[in-house]
C-alpha positions, 0 to 999 in steps of 0.5 A: 332323160329316158332310161333303156327300159323304155326301149326294152318295153317299146321294141324288145319285149313285143318282138320277143313275145311275137317270136314266142307266139309264132313258135307256139302257134306254128311249131307247137300247134297252139291256137291263137287263143291258147298262145294268148292265154299263156303269154298274158295277152289277147288273141287280137295281139297274137293275130296282129303279130302274124299280120305284122301290124303290131311291133313291126317298126324295129322288130326285125332287128331284135328278132334276127338276134341269135340270143332272141331267137334261141330264147324264144324257141326255148320258152315256147318249148317249155310252155308247150311241154307244160314245164313253164309256169307264169313265173318261169316265163317272166324269168325268161323275159327278164334274163333276155332283157339283161343279156341284151342290155349287156351285149349292147343290143338295147343301146341300138334302140336307146341311142338318141333317146338318152341324154346328150352324153354317151350313155353307158348305163347298160354296161354299168348294171 
């Protein structure tokens, strides 16, 4: 049995982090080092997001979700303006995770990894 959280860690969080990093660098003119510091990752990870070497596998379907795009824009704007603390950033990540689980997007990644029965765990949480 593999819980939906594994799919979130494997696909959703890297895709969201990538979108936020790109917003910070492109729109808000952060350096890759500055973006990495704000997101708690390395400059190399940010570089790989831009060259599509990290998290590419299922990233496009996550990134195309309107909820993900708008959440990434909001968080990047708050980080760039200095309004988002580390806790605020984590809250954004956690809220997005809950919203995507409730909407069924996480289920798309989780199918096939769950037990043999039809998984409805995200809808019960």
